[in-house]
C-alpha positions in Angstrom: 117.3 4.9 43.8 114.2 4.7 46.3 111.3 3.5 44.3 108.3 5.8 45.1 104.6 4.7 44.4 101.9 7.1 43.5 100.4 8.8 46.0 95.9 8.9 45.1 94.3 12.4 45.4 93.3 13.4 48.7 89.7 12.2 49.5 88.9 16.3 50.3 89.6 17.4 46.9 87.0 14.6 45.4 84.6 15.6 48.5 84.1 19.1 47.0 83.0 18.4 43.8 79.5 17.3 45.1 78.6 20.5 46.7 78.5 22.2 43.1 76.7 18.9 41.1 74.2 19.3 43.7 73.7 23.0 43.2 73.5 22.2 39.6 70.9 19.3 40.1 68.9 21.8 42.1 69.2 24.5 39.1 67.5 22.3 36.8 65.0 20.6 39.1 64.0 24.9 39.4 64.0 25.7 36.2 62.1 22.3 35.1 59.4 23.1 37.4 58.8 26.2 36.2 58.4 25.3 32.5 56.1 22.8 33.9 54.3 25.6 35.9 53.9 27.5 32.3 55.1 30.8 34.2 57.4 31.0 31.6 55.2 30.0 28.6 53.9 32.2 26.1 50.4 30.6 25.9 47.2 32.6 25.5 46.4 35.4 27.7 43.5 35.5 29.8 40.9 37.4 28.9 39.4 40.6 30.7 35.8 40.6 30.2 33.8 43.8 30.1 31.6 44.6 33.3 27.5 44.6 33.1 25.8 47.4 34.5 23.1 47.1 37.0 19.8 47.0 35.8 18.0 50.3 36.0 14.9 50.7 38.3 13.5 54.0 38.5 12.2 54.6 34.6 9.2 56.8 34.8 7.3 57.9 31.5 5.0 60.8 31.5 3.2 62.3 28.5 3.6 65.5 27.7 2.1 67.4 24.9 3.0 65.1 22.0 6.0 64.1 23.5 6.8 61.3 26.0 9.2 62.3 28.5 11.3 59.4 29.9 13.8 60.0 33.4 15.8 57.7 34.8 19.0 57.5 36.9 22.0 55.8 34.9 23.4 52.9 36.6 26.9 53.3 38.5 28.0 50.2 39.3 28.1 47.0 38.1 25.9 43.9 38.5 28.2 42.2 41.0 27.8 45.6 43.0 31.5 47.0 41.7 31.7 51.1 40.6 31.7 51.6 37.0 34.0 53.7 35.3 31.8 55.8 33.6 28.3 55.8 32.0 27.6 53.0 30.1 26.2 53.0 26.5 21.9 53.3 27.0 19.6 52.3 24.3 15.9 52.9 25.0 13.3 50.7 24.0 9.5 51.1 22.9 6.4 49.0 22.1 2.7 49.4 22.0 0.6 47.3 23.6 -3.6 47.1 23.9 -4.6 49.2 27.3 -5.8 45.8 28.7 -2.6 43.8 28.1 -0.1 46.6 29.1 2.7 45.2 31.6 2.1 46.8 35.3 3.4 45.8 38.8 1.1 42.8 38.6 2.1 41.9 35.3 6.0 43.0 35.0 7.0 40.9 31.8 9.0 43.1 29.2 7.2 44.2 25.9 6.7 41.5 23.4 8.3 43.5 20.5 10.2 46.3 21.3 12.0 48.6 19.0 14.9 50.4 19.5 14.4 54.0 20.1 17.6 55.9 20.3 20.9 54.7 21.5 22.9 57.1 23.6 26.9 56.7 23.9 28.7 57.9 26.9 29.8 61.0 25.4 26.7 62.5 24.9 25.1 61.7 27.9 25.7 65.1 29.4 23.4 66.7 26.6 20.4 64.5 28.2 21.4 64.9 32.1 19.7 67.4 34.3 20.0 67.3 38.0 21.8 64.1 38.2 19.0 62.4 36.1 18.8 61.1 32.2 16.1 63.0 30.7 14.9 62.1 27.1 12.0 63.2 25.0 10.5 60.7 22.5 8.5 62.6 20.1 5.2 60.7 18.8 4.1 60.9 15.4 0.9 61.3 13.9 1.2 57.4 12.6 1.9 56.2 16.4 -1.7 57.8 17.3 -3.5 56.8 14.4 -2.5 53.2 14.4 -2.3 52.6 18.1 -5.5 54.6 18.9 -6.3 52.5 21.9 -2.8 51.9 23.0 -0.2 52.1 25.7 3.3 52.6 25.1 5.9 50.9 27.1 9.4 51.7 27.6 12.3 49.9 29.2 15.9 51.0 29.2 19.5 48.7 28.9 22.9 49.9 29.1 26.4 48.3 28.2 29.9 48.5 28.0 30.0 46.4 25.4 27.9 44.6 22.6 28.1 41.4 24.5 27.8 42.5 28.0 24.4 44.2 28.0 22.2 44.8 31.1 19.0 43.1 32.2 15.9 45.0 31.3 15.0 47.9 33.3 11.4 48.1 34.8 8.8 48.9 32.6 7.1 52.3 32.7 3.6 52.3 30.6 1.7 55.8 29.9 -1.5 55.7 28.0 -1.1 58.1 24.8 -3.5 60.4 23.4 -2.8 63.6 20.6 -2.2 66.5 22.0 -4.2 69.8 20.5 -2.4 71.7 18.2 -0.2 74.4 20.0 -1.9 78.1 19.5 -0.2 80.3 17.4 -2.0 83.5 17.1 -1.6 84.5 21.0 -1.4 88.4 21.5 -0.8 90.6 24.3 -1.7 94.5 25.0 -1.3 97.0 28.1 -4.9 98.0 29.3 -5.3 100.1 32.4 -1.8 98.6 34.1 -3.3 95.3 33.4 -1.7 92.7 30.6 -4.8 91.5 28.0 -4.4 88.4 26.4 -6.2 86.8 23.6 -6.1 83.5 21.2 -7.9 81.5 18.9 -9.0 77.9 20.2 -7.2 75.4 18.7 -9.4 73.1 16.2 -7.3 70.0 15.6 -4.4 67.9 16.5 -1.9 65.3 15.1 -4.6 62.7 14.3 -7.5 64.9 13.2 -10.5 66.7 14.4 -9.9 68.2 18.2 -11.5 66.7 21.4 -13.4 68.9 24.0 -11.5 71.4 25.6 -11.6 71.6 29.4 -10.1 75.0 29.4 -6.2 76.7 29.2 -3.2 77.2 31.5 -1.5 80.8 31.6 2.4 80.7 31.8 4.5 83.7 32.3 8.3 84.3 32.0 10.3 87.5 33.1 13.2 88.6 30.5 15.1 91.7 29.8 13.0 94.9 28.9 12.7 95.1 25.3 15.1 91.8 24.2 16.3 92.1 20.8 15.1 88.8 20.2 12.0 90.1 19.2 10.9 92.9 16.9 8.5 95.3 19.3 6.8 94.5 22.9 3.7 93.3 22.4 3.8 89.7 20.2 6.1 87.9 19.4 6.8 85.7 16.6 6.1 81.6 16.9 9.0 80.4 19.2 12.0 78.2 17.6 11.6 74.7 17.2 13.2 73.0 20.3 16.1 71.4 18.3 17.1 74.6 17.2 17.9 76.1 20.4 17.9 79.9 20.9 16.5 82.6 23.5 12.9 81.6 22.8 13.7 78.3 24.4 15.5 79.2 27.0 12.0 81.8 28.0 10.5 78.3 27.7 12.2 76.4 30.0 11.6 79.4 32.5 7.8 79.8 32.6 5.5 79.7 35.5 2.0 78.9 35.7 0.0 82.2 36.5 -3.6 81.4 35.8 -6.1 79.2 34.5 -9.3 80.4 32.4 -12.2 78.6 30.0 -12.3 81.4 27.6 -9.6 82.7 24.6 -8.5 85.7 26.8 -6.7 86.4 30.2 -6.1 89.4 32.4 -2.7 89.4 34.3 -3.6 91.8 37.0 -0.3 90.7 38.8 2.0 91.9 36.2 4.5 94.6 37.6 4.8 98.2 35.9 8.3 98.8 34.4 8.4 94.3 33.8 8.7 92.5 30.5 7.2 89.4 30.4 7.0 86.5 27.5 3.5 84.8 27.9 2.4 81.4 26.9 -1.0 79.4 26.8 -1.4 75.9 26.6 -4.9 74.1 25.6 -6.0 71.3 27.6 -7.8 68.2 25.6 -10.4 66.1 27.8 -9.6 62.4 27.3 -11.1 59.5 29.6 -9.7 60.4 33.3 -7.2 63.0 32.2 -6.7 66.8 30.6 -3.9 66.7 27.8 -1.7 69.6 28.0 -0.9 70.8 24.5 2.7 72.4 23.7 3.5 76.0 24.2 1.9 78.8 22.1 3.6 81.2 20.6 5.7 83.6 22.8 3.6 86.7 23.5 6.4 89.8 24.9 5.1 93.1 26.4 6.8 95.9 28.9 4.2 96.5 31.3 3.6 100.5 31.4 1.1 102.6 32.8 -1.4 103.6 30.2 -3.8 105.2 32.3 -3.9 109.3 31.7 -4.8 111.4 34.7 -7.6 113.5 34.7 -8.1 116.6 33.3 -7.4 119.7 35.4 -10.3 122.0 36.9 -10.3 125.3 37.9 -8.5 127.1 34.8 -8.7 130.6 35.0 -7.4 133.3 32.3 -7.0 137.0 33.3 -5.8 139.2 30.4 -3.7 142.3 31.2 -3.2 145.3 29.7 0.4 146.7 28.9 1.8 149.4 31.2 5.1 150.6 32.4 6.7 149.1 29.9 5.6 145.9 30.7 3.4 144.1 27.7 0.1 142.9 27.4 -0.1 139.5 28.5 -2.4 136.6 30.0 -2.0 135.4 33.2 -3.3 131.8 33.8 -3.7 129.7 36.8 -5.9 126.3 37.8 -6.2 123.9 40.7 -3.4 121.4 41.9 -4.0 118.1 40.6 -4.8 115.7 43.1 -3.3 112.4 41.7 0.2 111.7 43.3 1.7 110.8 40.0 1.7 114.0 38.0 4.6 115.5 36.9 3.4 118.5 35.1 1.2 120.5 33.0 0.9 121.5 29.3 -0.9 124.9 28.7 -2.6 124.9 25.0 -3.6 128.1 22.9 -6.0 128.4 20.2 -7.5 131.2 18.1 -10.3 129.2 17.3 -13.2 128.0 19.6 -13.1 123.8 20.2 -9.6 123.7 18.8 -6.3 122.9 21.1 -4.0 124.6 18.9 -0.2 125.3 20.1 1.5 124.0 23.2 3.1 127.0 24.9 5.1 125.7 27.3 8.5 123.3 26.1 8.9 121.1 29.0 5.9 120.3 31.5 4.9 123.0 34.0 5.7 122.4 37.7 3.0 124.8 39.5 -0.5 125.1 38.0 0.3 128.6 36.7 1.3 130.0 33.6 1.8 133.7 32.0 1.7 134.0 28.3 3.3 137.0 27.3 3.6 136.6 23.4 -0.3 137.3 23.0 -1.0 140.1 21.2 -3.1 143.0 22.2 -7.1 142.9 20.8 -6.5 139.5 19.8 -8.6 136.4 21.4 -7.3 133.4 22.3 -8.7 130.2 23.8 -6.5 128.3 26.3 -6.6 125.0 27.9 -4.6 123.1 30.2 -3.4 119.4 30.4 -1.6 117.3 33.0 1.3 114.8 32.3 1.9 111.7 34.9 5.5 110.2 35.6 4.9 107.7 32.6 4.4 110.5 30.0 0.6 109.8 29.9 -1.3 113.1 28.9 -4.6 113.6 30.2 -7.6 115.3 28.0 -8.1 118.9 28.1 -9.3 120.9 30.8 -12.8 123.0 30.2 -11.4 126.2 27.5 -11.2 129.4 28.8 -11.5 132.4 26.3 -9.1 135.8 26.7 -9.4 139.1 24.4 -9.8 142.2 26.5 -7.7 143.3 29.8 -9.8 141.7 32.6 -12.0 139.0 30.9 -12.5 136.1 31.5 -14.7 132.9 30.6 -15.4 129.5 30.2 -15.4 128.7 26.1 -18.4 125.7 25.4 
């Protein structure tokens, strides 16, 4: 029997094992590197900080009545010049400083002790936006004027996207504050000779006490729809609603345009057009050192401009009594001169049995021609006739000189 020795495994089979081991080794190295780099680590997330808005740079403050009107542009980018996704929260601050110590271009330091006046959240910004700018009215109180009689009100604005990410201060807007005259409350209007006449009483005080010298008055006007339902009657309107209440009066006030100035407590608007309806307001001017401060608006006086001037009385009235004949009853024939006024629409004839009394109108509608036949006269009865002219606005003239008629062919003026 042949003796055979064991043959070792081929080297090729052993050599095939090392590539697999090497791959496992590389995988282990990759996993270890990943673990060391933290890519698969559940460590704390990186915090995303809220953007800091750019500072407001165009804040302006102007006093109007007893309000300080603030206007500025809300920031649209961050301090790093990146776009903001929405308008940030707006905070307006105010402080009072003596006029000699107030901040200015030469002394732009922030107010020493600013107090928060208002916070405008992003969702409310539209309510304060006009023509792309934020507009806010800071209403001053009697205490503001009495406690700071010689001070300047200083304002700054800050904005933020979170309580910890506030913008830098805006520029400082300063305004010297004075108490305005109380609004006029008894403005009245009426039509006289096709002119709107306004009258009112001078105000006697301010929020802080006695009135300063009055420098004059400014007259404002807005056109409205004829006979607006918001007012009981043309002529004088009730006191306007407070701005917070809104309404039609507030809308009218926003459309007021100045039409004149006066030093007296009366004004005639000769530029008002016939057939149009206007709302009027008057503002007093309080004279302070270096400036004249307007008061708030008066009550609104609303009037429709109508022609209230009657035409002249007709001339040349003649009455001829015609005797009954051929079946035609006795009657009076009247004629008069045509009115030279171009807006006369017709005439009315009146008859009376007593001298000096206008009597009864004989025609149902205005007569288009200057003639009339009275077929209802009674033979032998003495009558007195007169004529009036009526214009297109319905204004009736005074009566003409009366003439009498009682016998055929008789016609004479009646004194």
